[in-house]
C-alpha positions as CSV (number, residue, x, y, z in Angstrom):
1,M,0.0,0.2,0.0
2,I,1.3,3.6,-0.7
3,V,0.4,6.4,1.6
4,D,-0.4,9.6,0.9
5,T,0.1,13.0,2.7
6,N,-3.6,13.2,3.9
7,Y,-3.4,9.8,5.8
8,V,0.0,10.6,7.4
9,G,-1.6,13.6,8.7
10,A,-4.6,11.8,9.6
11,L,-2.2,9.3,11.9
12,V,-0.5,12.5,13.3
13,E,-3.9,13.7,14.4
14,R,-4.8,10.2,15.7
15,D,-8.1,10.2,13.8
16,S,-9.5,6.6,14.7
17,S,-10.3,5.5,11.1
18,A,-6.9,6.0,9.9
19,L,-5.3,4.4,13.2
20,A,-8.0,1.4,12.1
21,L,-6.4,1.3,8.5
22,A,-2.7,1.0,10.2
23,R,-3.5,-1.5,12.7
24,E,-4.8,-3.8,9.8
25,T,-1.7,-2.8,7.5
26,D,0.7,-3.7,10.4
27,A,-1.1,-7.2,10.7
28,S,-0.6,-7.7,7.2
29,V,2.4,-8.9,5.4
30,E,1.8,-6.3,2.5
31,P,4.3,-3.7,2.5
32,V,3.1,0.1,3.4
33,R,5.3,2.3,1.3
34,L,5.8,6.1,1.5
35,P,6.8,8.1,-1.6
36,T,9.7,10.5,-0.8
37,A,7.5,13.1,-2.4
38,V,5.1,12.8,0.4
39,I,7.9,13.6,3.0
40,W,8.9,16.6,0.9
41,E,5.1,17.8,1.2
42,L,4.8,17.2,4.6
43,F,7.9,19.0,5.7
44,Y,7.1,21.9,3.4
45,G,4.3,22.6,5.2
46,L,6.0,22.7,8.3
47,G,8.6,25.1,6.7
48,K,6.0,27.6,5.8
49,L,5.3,28.0,9.7
50,E,7.1,31.1,11.2
51,D,6.9,29.8,14.8
52,A,9.7,27.4,14.7
53,E,9.0,26.2,18.2
54,Y,5.3,25.4,17.6
55,S,6.4,23.3,14.3
56,S,8.7,21.1,16.4
57,T,6.0,18.9,17.7
58,P,4.2,18.0,14.5
59,R,7.9,17.7,13.0
60,R,8.4,15.0,15.6
61,K,5.1,13.3,15.0
62,Y,5.8,13.2,11.3
63,S,9.2,12.0,11.7
64,G,8.1,9.3,14.1
65,I,5.5,7.7,11.9
66,T,7.4,8.1,8.7
67,N,10.5,6.7,9.9
68,G,9.2,3.1,10.2
69,M,7.9,3.2,6.6
70,I,9.5,1.6,3.5
71,T,10.5,5.0,1.2
72,V,10.1,4.9,-2.6
73,D,12.0,7.4,-4.6
74,I,10.7,9.3,-7.9
75,D,12.9,7.9,-10.5
76,D,12.8,8.3,-14.2
77,H,9.6,5.9,-14.7
78,I,7.8,7.1,-12.1
79,A,8.3,10.9,-13.1
80,R,7.7,10.2,-16.5
81,R,4.3,8.2,-15.3
82,A,3.4,11.1,-12.8
83,G,3.8,13.9,-15.5
84,T,1.9,12.1,-18.0
85,L,-1.0,11.6,-15.3
86,R,-0.7,15.1,-14.2
87,G,-0.8,16.4,-17.9
88,K,-3.8,14.2,-18.8
89,H,-6.0,15.3,-15.5
90,N,-5.0,18.9,-15.7
91,S,-5.9,19.2,-19.5
92,A,-9.3,17.2,-19.2
93,D,-12.6,18.8,-18.6
94,S,-14.0,15.7,-16.8
95,L,-11.0,14.5,-14.6
96,R,-9.9,16.0,-11.3
97,N,-6.7,18.1,-11.4
98,L,-3.7,16.2,-9.8
99,D,-1.1,18.6,-8.1
100,G,2.4,17.5,-8.5
101,V,3.1,15.3,-5.3
102,D,-0.6,13.6,-5.8
103,S,0.6,12.9,-9.4
104,I,3.8,11.1,-8.0
105,V,2.0,9.2,-5.3
106,A,-0.8,7.9,-7.9
107,A,2.7,6.7,-10.3
108,H,3.8,4.7,-7.6
109,G,0.4,2.7,-6.7
110,T,-0.2,2.2,-10.9
111,A,3.5,1.2,-11.2
112,L,3.5,-1.0,-8.1
113,N,0.2,-2.2,-8.5
114,E,-0.5,-1.4,-5.1
115,P,-3.7,1.0,-3.6
116,V,-3.0,4.3,-1.8
117,A,-4.5,5.2,1.4
118,T,-6.2,8.3,1.3
119,N,-9.3,10.4,1.9
120,D,-8.2,12.8,-0.9
121,S,-11.2,12.7,-3.7
122,D,-8.7,13.9,-6.5
123,F,-7.3,10.3,-6.6
124,R,-10.9,8.9,-7.8
125,D,-10.5,9.7,-11.2
126,I,-7.2,7.7,-11.9
127,E,-7.5,5.1,-14.1
128,G,-6.0,1.7,-12.8
129,L,-5.5,3.0,-9.3
130,D,-7.1,1.4,-6.4
131,I,-7.9,3.5,-3.2
132,V,-7.9,2.6,0.3
133,T,-10.2,5.1,2.6
134,Y,-10.4,5.4,6.1
């Protein structure tokens, strides 16, 4: 399973549905994969906070959750797939727009044939991608 930024945020916020999914995946033999683009997005959000003391608590929580996950990097195959997905979605009137990180997360999911854990509706229109909501 590939995890999206929203899912990691829900874990940090101790969302009961996200925690239930985490317990299910912990009991499974299926790997949980964290795209490095998600790490970038999490820490980009923290970097925008002017109060370094305030941001230190969520920074520790994000690190605590993400440190135990298998990371998947963007390579040329994923970059091409993500760019194609984003371009297709952003130019089509009938598909939801994808931002850069969402397209990378979706590319990992389709390339590895693994579902994406998210509650972000932008992923719903992606052909060949399974979604796990919480």
